[in-house]
C-alpha positions in Angstrom: 3.5 0.1 -23.6 2.4 -0.4 -20.3 -1.4 -0.7 -19.9 -3.3 -0.4 -16.5 -6.5 -2.1 -16.0 -9.2 -2.5 -13.4 -13.1 -3.3 -13.4 -13.6 -0.3 -11.7 -12.6 2.2 -15.0 -11.5 1.9 -18.6 -7.7 1.1 -19.2 -5.0 3.5 -18.7 -1.8 3.4 -21.2 1.6 4.9 -20.8 5.1 4.5 -22.6 7.3 1.8 -21.2 9.5 4.1 -19.3 6.9 6.4 -17.8 4.6 3.1 -16.8 7.5 1.5 -14.8 8.7 4.4 -12.8 5.0 4.8 -11.9 5.4 1.1 -10.8 8.4 1.8 -8.8 6.9 4.8 -7.2 3.8 2.5 -6.0 6.0 0.2 -4.7 5.9 -2.5 -7.3 8.6 -4.0 -9.1 9.1 -3.9 -12.7 7.3 -7.0 -13.5 5.2 -7.1 -16.6 2.6 -8.3 -16.5 1.6 -8.2 -13.4 -1.2 -7.5 -10.8 -2.4 -6.3 -7.1 -5.4 -7.4 -5.1 -8.0 -5.0 -4.2 -6.5 -5.1 -0.2 -3.1 -3.7 -2.1 -4.6 -0.6 -3.6 -4.9 1.7 -1.0 -1.2 1.3 0.1 0.0 1.8 -3.7 -2.4 4.5 -4.1 -0.8 6.4 -1.1 2.5 5.6 -2.3 2.2 6.8 -5.3 0.7 10.4 -4.2 3.9 10.7 -1.7 6.2 9.8 -4.1 4.5 12.5 -6.6 4.3 15.2 -3.8 8.3 14.5 -3.1 8.8 14.7 -6.6 7.3 18.3 -7.1 9.0 19.4 -4.4 12.6 18.3 -6.0 11.3 19.6 -9.1 10.7 23.2 -7.9 14.0 23.2 -6.0 15.8 21.9 -9.3 14.0 24.9 -11.1 14.9 27.6 -8.5 18.6 26.4 -8.8 19.0 26.2 -12.3 17.4 29.8 -13.3 19.4 30.8 -16.5 17.8 34.4 -16.7 16.3 33.1 -20.0 13.6 35.7 -21.4 10.1 35.5 -21.9 10.5 34.9 -25.5 13.0 31.9 -25.2 10.1 30.3 -22.5 7.7 30.8 -25.1 9.5 29.1 -28.0 10.4 25.6 -26.4 7.8 23.0 -26.2 6.2 22.8 -22.3 7.2 19.8 -20.1 4.4 17.8 -19.3 5.4 16.8 -15.7 5.5 13.2 -14.3 2.3 14.5 -12.2 0.4 15.3 -14.8 0.8 12.0 -16.5 0.1 10.1 -13.4 -3.4 11.7 -13.0 -5.2 8.9 -15.2 -3.7 6.1 -13.0 -4.2 8.2 -9.7 -8.1 8.2 -11.1 -8.2 4.8 -11.9 -6.4 3.4 -8.3 -9.2 5.8 -6.6 -12.1 4.4 -8.6 -10.2 0.9 -8.0 -10.4 1.3 -4.2 -13.8 2.5 -4.1 -14.9 -0.2 -6.1 -12.9 -2.8 -3.7 -11.0 -4.3 -7.1 -7.8 -5.0 -8.0 -5.5 -3.6 -10.5 -3.1 -5.6 -13.0 -0.8 -4.1 -16.0 0.5 -5.7 -19.0 
């Protein structure tokens, strides 16, 4: 587990693989535990937003290319995949609140 913490809001937990992927998207290394200063939060937030936007574009292109002609029944039977953009929403909110409060972020 990777837990993101800030004085601005409650903790946000992720499974290790998702947490490390989000750290990488923020321009950070995979070092756990670690932290960033308040001055670094806006840049990390921007990087994460840009990476998620690029990921969305890639996912849409991938879905369009792999159209397999499945029926609606096939689509209804399989579990819905949760995108990384959806998973990242709590961290994005935490980063926004940390930026507004001018406080840092740590993770362990």
